[in-house]
C-alpha positions as CSV (number, residue, x, y, z in Angstrom):
1,X,-8.7,12.6,27.7
2,X,-6.8,10.7,25.1
3,X,-6.8,12.0,21.4
4,X,-8.7,10.3,18.9
5,X,-5.6,9.3,16.6
6,X,-4.0,7.7,19.5
7,X,-7.1,5.8,20.4
8,X,-7.1,4.7,16.8
9,X,-3.6,3.7,17.1
10,X,-3.9,1.7,20.2
11,X,-7.1,0.0,19.2
12,X,-5.3,-3.0,17.6
13,X,-2.9,-3.3,20.2
14,X,-5.7,-3.7,22.8
15,X,-7.3,-6.5,20.9
16,X,-3.9,-8.1,20.5
17,X,-3.2,-8.0,24.4
18,X,-6.7,-9.6,24.7
19,X,-5.7,-12.3,22.4
20,X,-2.5,-13.0,24.4
21,X,-4.4,-13.8,27.3
22,X,-6.6,-16.2,25.7
23,X,-5.9,-19.7,26.0
24,X,-4.9,-21.5,22.7
25,X,-7.5,-24.0,23.0
26,X,-10.2,-21.5,21.9
27,X,-9.5,-20.6,18.2
28,X,-12.9,-19.5,17.5
29,X,-13.0,-16.7,20.3
30,X,-9.6,-15.9,19.1
31,X,-10.6,-15.6,15.6
32,X,-14.0,-13.6,17.0
33,X,-11.8,-11.0,19.1
34,X,-9.6,-10.2,15.7
35,X,-12.9,-9.7,13.8
36,X,-14.4,-7.4,16.5
37,X,-11.1,-5.3,17.0
38,X,-10.5,-4.7,13.1
39,X,-14.2,-4.1,12.5
40,X,-14.1,-1.6,15.4
41,X,-11.0,0.0,14.2
42,X,-12.3,0.3,10.7
43,X,-15.7,2.1,11.8
44,X,-13.4,4.5,14.4
45,X,-11.0,5.4,11.3
46,X,-14.2,6.2,9.2
47,X,-15.7,8.0,12.2
48,X,-12.8,10.2,12.8
49,X,-13.6,12.2,9.7
50,X,-16.6,13.8,11.7
51,X,-15.0,14.3,15.1
52,X,-14.5,17.8,16.2
53,X,-11.0,17.8,16.8
54,X,-9.9,16.2,13.7
55,X,-10.7,19.2,11.4
56,X,-8.5,20.5,8.5
57,X,-6.1,23.6,9.7
58,X,-3.2,25.0,8.0
59,X,-1.9,23.2,4.8
60,X,-4.9,20.8,5.0
61,X,-3.4,18.9,8.2
62,X,-5.5,17.3,10.6
63,X,-3.2,17.7,13.7
64,X,-4.3,15.6,16.6
65,X,-1.7,14.5,19.0
66,X,1.6,15.8,20.0
67,X,4.0,14.8,23.1
68,X,7.9,15.5,23.2
69,X,9.9,12.4,23.6
70,X,13.4,13.8,24.2
71,X,14.3,17.7,23.8
72,X,17.8,17.2,23.5
73,X,17.3,14.5,20.4
74,X,14.5,16.5,19.0
75,X,11.9,13.6,19.1
76,X,8.6,13.6,19.7
77,X,5.4,11.4,19.4
78,X,3.3,13.4,17.1
79,X,0.3,12.4,15.4
80,X,-1.3,13.7,12.5
81,X,-3.5,13.0,9.1
82,X,-3.9,15.0,5.9
83,X,-5.2,14.0,2.5
84,X,-2.4,11.9,1.6
85,X,-2.5,9.9,4.8
86,X,-5.8,9.9,6.0
87,X,-6.7,7.6,3.1
88,X,-4.3,5.2,3.4
89,X,-5.1,4.9,7.1
90,X,-8.8,4.0,5.9
91,X,-7.5,1.8,3.3
92,X,-5.2,-0.1,5.9
93,X,-8.2,-0.6,8.5
94,X,-10.3,-2.0,5.7
95,X,-7.8,-4.5,4.5
96,X,-6.8,-5.5,7.8
97,X,-10.6,-6.2,8.4
98,X,-10.7,-8.2,5.0
99,X,-7.6,-10.2,5.7
100,X,-8.7,-11.2,9.1
101,X,-12.2,-12.3,7.7
102,X,-10.1,-14.5,4.9
103,X,-8.2,-16.2,7.4
104,X,-10.5,-18.8,8.6
105,X,-7.9,-21.6,7.3
106,X,-5.6,-20.6,9.6
107,X,-5.6,-23.3,12.1
108,X,-1.9,-23.7,13.0
109,X,-1.2,-21.4,16.4
110,X,-4.0,-19.1,15.4
111,X,-3.5,-17.2,18.6
112,X,0.0,-15.8,17.4
113,X,-1.3,-15.1,13.9
114,X,-4.3,-12.9,14.7
115,X,-2.1,-11.2,17.6
116,X,0.5,-10.1,14.7
117,X,-2.0,-9.3,12.3
118,X,-3.4,-6.6,14.9
119,X,0.2,-5.6,15.9
120,X,1.0,-5.0,12.1
121,X,-2.3,-3.0,11.6
122,X,-1.2,-0.5,14.3
123,X,2.4,-0.5,13.1
124,X,1.2,0.3,9.4
125,X,-0.9,3.1,10.8
126,X,1.7,4.4,12.7
127,X,3.6,5.2,9.7
128,X,0.8,6.8,8.0
129,X,0.1,9.2,11.1
130,X,3.6,9.9,12.3
131,X,4.6,13.6,12.1
132,X,8.1,13.2,12.9
133,X,11.0,11.3,11.2
134,X,12.1,9.5,14.2
135,X,8.8,8.2,14.8
136,X,8.3,7.5,11.4
137,X,11.2,5.4,11.4
138,X,10.3,3.6,14.4
139,X,6.8,2.2,13.1
140,X,8.5,1.6,9.6
141,X,11.0,-0.8,11.1
142,X,8.6,-2.2,13.5
143,X,6.1,-3.5,10.7
144,X,9.3,-6.0,9.9
145,X,9.1,-7.8,13.2
146,X,5.2,-9.3,12.6
147,X,5.9,-9.7,9.1
148,X,9.0,-11.8,9.3
149,X,6.9,-14.1,11.6
150,X,3.8,-14.1,9.7
151,X,5.6,-15.1,6.0
152,X,8.1,-17.6,8.3
153,X,5.7,-19.4,10.6
154,X,2.4,-19.8,8.2
155,X,3.8,-19.2,4.8
156,X,4.5,-22.1,2.3
157,X,7.3,-24.4,1.3
158,X,9.9,-21.7,0.8
159,X,8.6,-19.4,3.7
160,X,12.1,-18.9,5.4
161,X,13.6,-18.0,2.3
162,X,10.9,-15.7,1.6
163,X,10.7,-14.0,5.0
164,X,14.4,-13.7,5.3
165,X,14.5,-12.0,1.9
166,X,11.8,-9.7,2.7
167,X,13.7,-8.5,5.9
168,X,17.3,-8.1,4.3
169,X,16.0,-6.0,1.2
170,X,13.9,-4.0,3.7
171,X,16.6,-3.5,6.3
172,X,19.4,-2.9,3.6
173,X,17.0,-0.2,2.1
174,X,16.0,1.2,5.8
175,X,20.0,1.6,6.2
176,X,20.1,4.3,3.5
177,X,16.9,6.1,4.6
178,X,18.4,6.3,8.5
179,X,21.6,7.6,7.2
180,X,19.6,10.3,4.9
181,X,17.6,11.3,7.7
182,X,20.6,11.8,10.2
183,X,22.3,13.8,7.6
184,X,19.6,15.6,7.3
185,X,18.9,16.3,11.0
186,X,22.5,17.3,11.4
187,X,22.4,19.4,8.2
188,X,19.3,21.4,9.2
189,X,20.5,22.3,12.7
190,X,19.6,19.4,14.6
191,X,16.7,21.0,16.6
192,X,13.8,18.6,15.8
193,X,12.8,15.5,13.6
194,X,9.6,17.0,13.1
195,X,8.1,17.1,9.6
196,X,7.9,20.9,9.9
197,X,11.2,21.8,11.3
198,X,13.0,19.2,8.7
199,X,11.3,20.6,5.9
200,X,12.1,24.4,7.0
201,X,15.8,23.3,7.5
202,X,15.9,21.5,4.1
203,X,15.2,24.8,2.2
204,X,18.3,26.1,2.9
205,X,20.5,23.3,1.6
206,X,22.3,23.1,-1.7
207,X,20.7,21.4,-4.4
208,X,23.8,18.8,-4.7
209,X,23.1,18.1,-1.0
210,X,19.4,17.3,-1.4
211,X,20.0,15.5,-4.4
212,X,22.6,12.9,-2.3
213,X,19.9,13.0,0.7
214,X,17.0,12.1,-1.7
215,X,18.8,9.4,-3.5
216,X,19.2,7.6,0.2
217,X,15.3,8.2,0.9
218,X,14.8,6.7,-2.6
219,X,16.7,3.6,-1.9
220,X,14.9,3.1,1.4
221,X,11.1,3.8,-0.1
222,X,11.9,2.1,-3.0
223,X,12.6,-1.4,-1.6
224,X,9.2,-1.3,-0.2
225,X,7.5,0.4,-3.3
226,X,9.2,-1.7,-4.9
227,X,11.0,0.0,-8.1
228,X,13.2,-1.7,-10.2
229,X,15.6,-3.0,-9.7
230,X,15.0,-3.1,-5.6
231,X,11.9,-5.6,-6.2
232,X,13.6,-9.0,-6.0
233,X,11.8,-9.7,-2.6
234,X,8.2,-9.0,-3.7
235,X,7.3,-12.1,-5.9
236,X,8.7,-14.5,-3.5
237,X,7.1,-13.0,-0.5
238,X,3.8,-13.0,-2.3
239,X,3.8,-16.7,-3.5
240,X,5.2,-18.2,0.0
241,X,3.1,-15.7,2.6
242,X,-0.2,-16.7,3.4
243,X,-2.7,-15.3,1.2
244,X,-4.3,-12.6,4.0
245,X,-0.8,-11.6,4.4
246,X,-0.4,-11.0,0.5
247,X,-3.5,-9.0,0.8
248,X,-1.7,-6.6,3.3
249,X,1.7,-6.9,1.2
250,X,-0.1,-5.7,-2.0
251,X,-2.6,-3.8,-0.9
252,X,-0.9,-1.8,1.7
253,X,2.9,-2.1,2.4
254,X,3.5,-1.2,-1.2
255,X,1.8,2.0,-0.2
256,X,4.2,2.9,2.5
257,X,7.1,3.4,-0.1
258,X,5.1,5.9,-2.3
259,X,3.8,7.8,0.9
260,X,7.3,8.2,2.2
261,X,8.7,9.1,-1.4
262,X,5.8,11.9,-1.6
263,X,6.9,13.3,2.1
264,X,10.5,13.0,0.8
265,X,9.7,15.3,-2.6
266,X,7.9,18.0,-0.7
267,X,10.8,17.8,2.1
268,X,13.4,18.2,-0.9
269,X,12.1,20.1,-3.6
270,X,15.3,20.8,-5.3
271,X,16.2,17.2,-5.3
272,X,13.0,15.9,-6.6
273,X,13.1,18.4,-9.6
274,X,16.6,17.7,-10.2
275,X,15.7,13.7,-10.2
276,X,12.8,14.2,-12.2
277,X,14.1,12.2,-15.3
278,X,15.4,9.3,-13.0
279,X,12.1,8.8,-11.3
280,X,10.0,9.1,-14.7
281,X,12.9,6.5,-16.6
282,X,12.3,4.4,-13.4
283,X,8.4,4.5,-13.4
284,X,8.2,3.5,-17.2
285,X,10.7,0.7,-16.8
286,X,8.1,-0.9,-13.8
287,X,5.3,-0.1,-16.0
288,X,6.6,-2.3,-19.1
289,X,8.7,-4.7,-16.8
290,X,6.0,-5.2,-14.4
291,X,3.5,-5.9,-17.1
292,X,5.3,-8.3,-19.5
293,X,6.6,-10.5,-16.5
294,X,3.1,-10.5,-15.3
295,X,1.8,-11.6,-18.8
296,X,4.4,-14.6,-18.8
297,X,3.5,-16.1,-15.4
298,X,1.5,-19.2,-15.1
299,X,1.5,-18.9,-11.3
300,X,-1.6,-16.8,-10.4
301,X,0.1,-15.0,-7.3
302,X,3.3,-14.1,-9.2
303,X,1.0,-12.7,-11.7
304,X,-0.7,-10.7,-9.1
305,X,2.7,-9.8,-7.7
306,X,4.1,-8.5,-11.2
307,X,1.2,-6.4,-12.0
308,X,1.5,-4.7,-8.6
309,X,5.1,-3.6,-9.8
310,X,3.6,-2.1,-12.8
311,X,0.6,-0.6,-10.9
312,X,2.9,1.1,-8.4
313,X,5.0,2.2,-11.8
314,X,1.9,4.4,-12.5
315,X,2.0,5.9,-9.0
316,X,5.9,6.5,-9.2
317,X,5.0,8.1,-12.9
318,X,2.4,10.6,-11.5
319,X,5.0,11.5,-8.4
320,X,7.5,12.3,-11.1
321,X,5.4,14.9,-12.9
322,X,5.5,17.1,-9.8
323,X,2.0,18.8,-11.0
324,X,-1.2,18.7,-9.7
325,X,-2.8,16.2,-11.7
326,X,-0.2,13.6,-11.8
327,X,0.0,14.1,-7.8
328,X,-3.7,13.5,-7.5
329,X,-3.6,10.5,-9.8
330,X,-1.0,9.0,-7.8
331,X,-2.8,9.3,-4.5
332,X,-5.9,8.0,-6.1
333,X,-4.0,5.2,-7.6
334,X,-2.8,3.9,-4.3
335,X,-6.1,3.9,-2.8
336,X,-7.4,2.0,-5.9
337,X,-4.7,-0.4,-6.5
338,X,-5.3,-1.1,-2.6
339,X,-8.5,-2.2,-3.2
340,X,-8.0,-4.3,-6.5
341,X,-4.9,-5.9,-5.4
342,X,-6.6,-6.8,-2.0
343,X,-9.4,-8.3,-3.5
344,X,-7.4,-10.4,-6.3
345,X,-5.2,-11.9,-3.6
346,X,-8.0,-12.8,-1.2
347,X,-9.9,-14.5,-4.1
348,X,-6.9,-16.2,-5.7
349,X,-5.9,-17.3,-2.1
350,X,-9.1,-18.5,-1.2
351,X,-9.3,-20.6,-4.7
352,X,-5.7,-21.6,-3.7
353,X,-6.9,-23.4,-0.3
354,X,-9.7,-25.3,-2.2
355,X,-7.7,-26.6,-5.1
356,X,-4.1,-26.2,-3.5
357,X,-2.7,-25.3,-7.2
358,X,-1.6,-21.6,-8.2
359,X,-0.8,-22.8,-11.9
360,X,-3.4,-21.3,-14.0
361,X,-3.3,-24.3,-16.5
362,X,-4.8,-26.5,-13.9
363,X,-7.9,-24.7,-13.9
364,X,-10.6,-24.5,-16.2
365,X,-14.8,-24.2,-16.8
366,X,-15.3,-22.9,-12.9
367,X,-17.7,-20.5,-14.2
368,X,-20.5,-23.2,-13.6
369,X,-18.9,-25.2,-10.5
370,X,-18.4,-21.4,-8.9
371,X,-20.5,-19.0,-10.1
372,X,-19.8,-16.4,-7.1
373,X,-16.2,-17.0,-7.4
374,X,-16.3,-16.3,-11.0
375,X,-18.4,-13.1,-10.7
376,X,-15.9,-11.3,-8.2
377,X,-12.6,-12.7,-9.9
378,X,-13.7,-11.3,-13.2
379,X,-14.6,-8.1,-11.9
380,X,-11.3,-7.9,-9.9
381,X,-9.4,-8.4,-13.2
382,X,-11.5,-6.0,-15.1
383,X,-10.8,-3.4,-12.1
384,X,-7.1,-4.2,-12.5
385,X,-7.4,-3.2,-16.2
386,X,-8.7,0.4,-15.2
387,X,-12.2,0.4,-17.3
388,X,-14.3,3.3,-17.0
389,X,-16.5,3.1,-13.9
390,X,-13.7,1.5,-11.9
391,X,-11.3,3.7,-9.4
392,X,-8.3,2.6,-11.6
393,X,-9.7,4.4,-14.5
394,X,-9.8,7.6,-12.5
395,X,-6.5,7.2,-11.2
396,X,-5.0,6.3,-14.5
397,X,-6.7,9.1,-16.2
398,X,-5.2,11.7,-13.9
399,X,-1.7,10.3,-14.1
400,X,-2.1,10.0,-17.9
401,X,-3.0,13.7,-18.4
402,X,-0.7,14.9,-15.8
403,X,2.3,12.9,-17.5
404,X,1.4,14.1,-20.8
405,X,1.3,17.9,-19.9
406,X,4.9,17.1,-18.6
407,X,6.5,14.7,-20.2
408,X,4.7,14.6,-23.5
409,X,4.1,11.5,-25.9
410,X,6.8,9.3,-23.9
411,X,3.5,8.4,-22.2
412,X,2.6,6.0,-24.8
413,X,4.6,3.5,-22.6
414,X,1.8,3.9,-20.4
415,X,-0.8,3.2,-22.9
416,X,1.3,0.1,-23.5
417,X,1.2,-1.3,-19.9
418,X,-2.5,-0.8,-19.8
419,X,-2.7,-3.0,-23.2
420,X,-0.7,-5.7,-21.7
421,X,-2.3,-5.8,-18.5
422,X,-5.8,-6.0,-20.3
423,X,-4.3,-8.9,-22.2
424,X,-3.3,-11.2,-19.2
425,X,-6.3,-10.4,-17.6
426,X,-8.7,-11.7,-20.2
427,X,-6.2,-14.6,-20.8
428,X,-6.7,-15.3,-17.0
429,X,-10.3,-15.2,-17.3
430,X,-10.3,-17.2,-20.0
431,X,-8.0,-20.1,-18.3
432,X,-10.0,-20.0,-15.0
433,X,-13.5,-19.8,-16.0
434,X,-13.7,-21.4,-19.5
435,X,-13.0,-24.2,-21.6
436,X,-13.4,-27.8,-21.1
437,X,-14.3,-29.1,-17.4
438,X,-11.5,-31.0,-15.6
439,X,-12.4,-33.7,-13.1
440,X,-10.4,-32.3,-10.2
441,X,-12.3,-28.9,-10.4
442,X,-15.7,-30.1,-10.2
443,X,-16.2,-30.6,-6.5
444,X,-14.8,-27.0,-5.7
445,X,-16.5,-25.1,-3.1
446,X,-18.0,-21.6,-4.2
447,X,-17.6,-18.6,-1.7
448,X,-19.0,-18.6,1.6
449,X,-21.0,-15.9,2.9
450,X,-18.5,-14.2,5.0
451,X,-15.9,-14.4,1.7
452,X,-19.0,-12.8,-0.3
453,X,-19.3,-10.1,2.2
454,X,-15.5,-9.2,2.0
455,X,-15.5,-9.6,-1.8
456,X,-18.2,-7.4,-2.1
457,X,-17.0,-4.4,0.3
458,X,-14.1,-4.2,-1.9
459,X,-15.7,-4.4,-5.2
460,X,-18.0,-1.7,-4.1
461,X,-15.3,0.4,-3.2
462,X,-13.9,0.0,-6.6
463,X,-17.2,0.7,-8.0
464,X,-18.1,3.8,-5.7
465,X,-14.8,5.7,-6.1
466,X,-14.7,4.8,-9.8
467,X,-18.5,6.5,-10.5
468,X,-18.0,9.2,-7.6
469,X,-14.3,10.1,-7.5
470,X,-15.2,13.3,-5.4
471,X,-15.5,11.5,-2.2
472,X,-11.7,10.8,-2.3
473,X,-10.6,13.9,-4.7
474,X,-12.1,16.5,-2.1
475,X,-10.3,14.7,0.8
476,X,-6.8,14.8,-0.9
477,X,-7.1,18.0,-3.1
478,X,-5.9,20.3,-0.1
479,X,-2.7,18.0,0.6
480,X,-1.7,17.8,-3.1
481,X,-2.2,21.6,-3.6
482,X,-0.3,22.1,-0.3
483,X,2.5,20.0,-2.1
484,X,2.6,21.7,-5.5
485,X,2.9,24.9,-3.8
486,X,5.9,23.8,-1.4
487,X,7.8,22.3,-4.7
488,X,7.0,24.8,-7.0
489,X,7.3,27.8,-4.9
490,X,10.5,26.8,-3.3
491,X,12.0,26.1,-6.8
492,X,11.1,29.4,-8.1
493,X,13.0,31.0,-5.1
494,X,15.9,29.0,-5.6
495,X,15.9,30.2,-9.4
496,X,16.1,33.7,-8.5
């Protein structure tokens, strides 16, 4: 009998295989298969929590599947989820479903497009479900292939440069990650690449060795996150990628880096403590730098891209605290930003398909022309600021309190970032939906029923997680407490 996590991992691949056998002459059938496959995957991922073989065990881990690949090399096909990874698996399946729904305008080689989207879905879920570092690296690299072609074949005018930049940046970071993992494997006895075995072996490494290994992992994960100054690929990729792909880039791909960094900190606690000042400096730079650059943009997609840098800076800030509130806020922010960024890129992308302009100065008075666009877009920007009642508020409040406990009044930088975020959000709403009506904007089609459904699902998610945060907090708490215990206990042991 196949395990539940393995079934979840294979579901998008099954849909991709079915699409592969369909003729190019039936684009609507291809799209329908992609929608059905992503829908089934989403519902099955949610259903996992109710299955008997996916229940919390030691350290909050829901171990589900293990198969040894090569005993001599210490590799295994090991899958599992916990409070850190399961919310991100749900987020992945949700945003893939949203991205597929928002892909109606893709009429150039739809077969290849939808096939690659489903393959990408499996690769991303594999990153979050892997419990073996060798398997983690395989899935990490596997995400590059579909993303490269999705940007290069279906992107804008500068798509080739954007795709190449993305691959070169990510592969460059992956080299540092791979070297660090190999050094760690060798230094810990070279018995197994499993998370548990590597973590156990890493406990006996000197702090200086841990720092060197952690720095390599920080570069690898920092490129994908991205952190300053490794973010160069992000604005170009977002601008040139098809809008549904931008949903996945900002909504979930960035979370892979933060997730990997959390795993690295748990594995190398001495290095995490030693490099806390570096992490907080990088976080504060990302928050202020990303917010200011977003404020300066007139290109809507670039603005959201730079705002993502700032929001991921909040995640890094939470991680840098290494305390319960900060880590809880970091994980919650990953989920909240995934929903908000997904909604923002979907709505701006759909607006671009209708107007063929991303320049904010070309718009005006859309409130009367496209009231549904106005409602959901205004809501998305309000949620991005993190107003009370939204998921972002819960996340930023946890991060702010946790950061104040550890870093003190330096956290005023976070408040500055929030103020700047509110400034450019209000400016964007004003430029898009108020002011004098422009002749070129009077015939724009409003959101269609399927697009309203997609936007509504994301906005309801933002509101539900803002008003009932325990739905996620209860899920992630065991993993957060285990993380804090690993990091704190190990540090105390080393001190004595």
